[in-house]
C-alpha positions as CSV (number, residue, x, y, z in Angstrom):
1,X,-24.4,6.3,36.6
2,X,-21.7,4.5,38.4
3,X,-18.3,4.6,36.7
4,X,-16.3,1.4,37.2
5,X,-12.7,0.9,36.2
6,X,-11.7,-2.3,34.6
7,X,-8.1,-3.5,35.1
8,X,-6.4,-5.3,32.2
9,X,-2.8,-6.1,31.9
10,X,-2.7,-8.6,29.0
11,X,-4.3,-8.8,25.6
12,X,-6.6,-11.5,26.8
13,X,-7.8,-9.4,29.7
14,X,-8.4,-6.4,27.4
15,X,-10.4,-8.6,25.1
16,X,-12.5,-9.9,28.1
17,X,-13.3,-6.4,29.2
18,X,-14.3,-5.3,25.7
19,X,-16.5,-8.3,25.3
20,X,-18.2,-7.7,28.7
21,X,-18.8,-4.0,28.0
22,X,-20.1,-4.8,24.5
23,X,-22.6,-7.2,25.9
24,X,-23.6,-4.7,28.6
25,X,-24.5,-2.3,25.7
26,X,-26.5,-5.1,24.1
27,X,-24.4,-5.1,21.0
28,X,-23.4,-8.1,18.9
29,X,-19.9,-8.5,17.6
30,X,-21.3,-7.7,14.1
31,X,-23.0,-4.5,15.3
32,X,-19.9,-3.3,17.0
33,X,-17.8,-4.1,13.9
34,X,-20.2,-2.1,11.8
35,X,-19.8,0.9,14.1
36,X,-16.0,0.7,13.8
37,X,-15.8,-0.2,10.1
38,X,-14.3,-3.7,10.8
39,X,-15.4,-7.2,10.1
40,X,-17.0,-9.3,12.8
41,X,-14.0,-11.6,12.7
42,X,-11.8,-8.7,13.8
43,X,-13.9,-8.1,16.9
44,X,-13.8,-11.8,17.7
45,X,-10.0,-11.8,17.6
46,X,-9.8,-8.7,19.8
47,X,-12.1,-10.2,22.3
48,X,-10.1,-13.4,22.2
49,X,-7.0,-11.5,23.1
50,X,-5.1,-11.8,19.8
51,X,-1.8,-10.1,20.6
52,X,-1.2,-9.3,17.0
53,X,-4.2,-6.8,16.8
54,X,-3.1,-3.3,16.1
55,X,-3.5,-0.8,18.9
56,X,-5.3,1.6,16.6
57,X,-8.1,-1.1,16.0
58,X,-8.4,-1.6,19.8
59,X,-8.7,2.2,20.3
60,X,-11.3,2.4,17.6
61,X,-13.4,-0.3,19.4
62,X,-13.0,1.4,22.7
63,X,-14.2,4.7,21.2
64,X,-17.1,3.0,19.5
65,X,-18.2,1.7,23.0
66,X,-18.0,5.3,24.3
67,X,-15.0,4.3,26.5
68,X,-11.6,5.7,27.1
69,X,-8.2,4.2,27.9
70,X,-6.5,5.5,31.0
71,X,-2.8,4.8,31.7
72,X,-1.7,5.0,35.3
73,X,1.0,3.6,37.6
74,X,0.8,-0.1,38.1
75,X,-0.8,-1.2,41.4
76,X,1.3,-3.3,43.7
77,X,-0.8,-6.4,43.4
78,X,0.5,-9.3,41.4
79,X,-1.2,-10.2,38.0
80,X,-2.4,-13.5,39.4
81,X,-4.5,-11.5,41.9
82,X,-6.6,-10.3,38.9
83,X,-6.9,-13.5,37.0
84,X,-10.0,-14.5,38.9
85,X,-11.7,-11.3,37.6
86,X,-11.5,-12.7,34.1
């Protein structure tokens, strides 16, 4: 199994990564929501990059996808260098 890091610096980028990895696991938003104990609408807002989403909800979703959050020093590239990824 290849482990791949996903860089995200904004709520929108975090949401895009979560959506991509959810789809890779063949889960619908409703199925992921059920695993976390949230409504499908909450998953939709997280994936859309809603900045008002509580961090605890995002961490619950990350855990339900069997992922972890890693904090490290910021790379020297500018944020615009990563916009094309999303």
